[in-house]
C-alpha positions in Angstrom: -24.4 4.0 -1.3 -22.6 5.6 1.6 -19.0 6.7 1.2 -16.6 3.9 1.9 -13.5 4.8 4.0 -10.4 3.0 2.9 -8.0 2.9 5.9 -4.5 1.6 6.3 -5.0 -2.1 6.9 -3.3 -4.1 9.6 -1.6 -6.9 7.5 0.0 -8.6 10.5 -0.1 -8.7 14.2 3.1 -6.6 14.6 2.1 -4.0 11.9 1.6 -0.5 13.3 2.0 1.5 10.1 2.4 1.1 6.4 3.8 3.1 3.5 1.9 3.9 0.3 4.2 2.8 -2.5 1.9 3.4 -5.4 -1.7 4.3 -6.2 -3.1 2.2 -9.1 -6.3 4.3 -9.3 -6.6 8.1 -9.7 -9.2 10.3 -8.2 -12.4 10.1 -10.4 -11.6 6.7 -11.8 -14.1 3.8 -11.4 -13.2 1.1 -8.8 -14.5 -2.4 -8.9 -14.8 -4.5 -5.8 -11.7 -6.6 -5.3 -9.6 -4.5 -7.7 -6.1 -3.6 -6.5 -6.1 0.1 -5.8 -2.7 0.6 -4.1 0.5 -1.0 -3.1 1.3 -0.9 0.6 4.8 -1.5 2.0 5.2 -3.0 5.5 8.4 -3.8 7.2 8.4 -7.2 5.7 6.8 -7.0 2.2 5.0 -5.0 -0.4 1.4 -6.1 -0.7 -1.6 -5.2 -2.9 -4.5 -3.4 -1.3 -7.9 -4.3 -2.8 -11.0 -2.2 -2.7 -13.7 -3.9 -0.6 -16.4 -2.0 -2.4 -17.1 -0.7 -5.9 -17.7 2.9 -6.9 -15.5 5.9 -7.8 -12.2 6.8 -6.2 -13.5 10.1 -4.8 -10.5 11.2 -2.7 -7.0 10.0 -2.2 -5.9 11.3 1.3 -2.5 9.6 1.6 0.3 10.6 -0.8 2.7 8.2 -2.4 5.7 7.7 0.0 3.6 8.7 3.1 3.9 6.4 6.2 0.4 6.1 7.6 -0.6 4.5 11.0 -2.9 1.5 10.8 -6.5 2.5 10.8 -5.9 6.0 9.4 -7.9 7.1 6.4 -6.0 6.8 3.1 -8.8 7.1 0.5 -12.6 7.5 0.0 -14.7 5.6 -2.5 -18.2 6.8 -3.2 -21.0 6.1 -5.7 -20.7 8.0 -9.0 -21.8 11.6 -8.5 -22.0 11.3 -4.7 -20.3 14.1 -2.7 -17.9 13.2 0.1 -19.4 14.2 3.5 -17.4 17.0 5.0 -17.0 15.3 8.4 -15.1 12.4 6.8 -12.2 14.5 5.6 -12.0 16.6 8.8 -11.7 13.5 10.8 -8.9 11.8 8.9 -7.8 9.6 11.8 -10.2 6.7 11.7 -10.0 4.1 14.5 -9.4 0.7 13.1 -11.9 -1.9 14.3 -10.9 -5.4 15.2 -13.3 -6.9 12.6 -12.5 -4.6 9.7 -11.3 -6.5 6.6 -7.7 -6.2 5.6 -7.8 -7.5 2.0 -4.2 -8.1 0.9 -2.3 -10.5 -1.3 1.4 -11.0 -1.2 3.2 -9.7 -4.2 4.5 -12.5 -6.5 8.3 -12.8 -6.7 9.9 -11.4 -9.8 11.4 -14.0 -12.2 14.6 -12.0 -12.8 17.8 -13.7 -11.6 19.5 -10.6 -10.2 18.4 -7.9 -7.8 18.4 -5.0 -10.4 15.2 -4.7 -12.3 15.2 -3.7 -16.0 14.3 -0.2 -15.0 17.3 0.1 -12.7 15.3 -0.4 -9.5 16.9 -2.7 -7.0 14.6 -5.5 -5.8 14.9 -5.7 -2.0 12.6 -6.2 0.9 11.7 -3.1 2.9 13.6 -4.4 5.9 16.7 -5.0 3.8 16.4 -1.5 2.4 16.1 0.0 5.9 19.1 -2.0 7.2 21.2 -1.1 4.2 20.3 2.6 4.6 21.2 2.5 8.4 24.6 0.9 7.6 25.4 2.9 4.5 25.4 -0.1 2.2 24.6 0.4 -1.5 22.1 -2.3 -2.5 23.0 -2.1 -6.2 26.4 -3.7 -5.3 24.8 -6.8 -3.8 23.5 -10.0 -5.4 20.2 -11.1 -4.0 19.7 -14.7 -3.0 16.0 -14.5 -2.3 13.2 -15.4 -4.7 13.8 -14.0 -8.1 17.1 -12.6 -7.0 15.6 -10.3 -4.4 17.7 -9.0 -1.6 16.2 -10.2 1.6 
């Protein structure tokens, strides 16, 4: 098996970049085809990013919180024991092809009635977070009216 390059997918026509919210797999862990390996935030939603091949998560290139342009390398999956070719990591900017798959599923809305999650995190869309930040609004003081009490 050749190394599989996992790039920032284009999840919509207007999407030019995405933010890695969380990695669900660590380097060295087994990855099954179709398994969710990361959560990616766009300006409209947080979506699951699925592996389109199985193997081992050989290298995570994009750190949590990093904003990455569409088509840029974020991780590499290889066969167990296979080394990552050196040229892959030196050329981290991979051009996105028009026919590359962009496996993504929309995150299911949370069932909670208010915007504050049990862990204290405010449930809000990325766009609502950005607008609140630009205008100096504390999201924890608002009541969400979106699905599951989310601030939209």
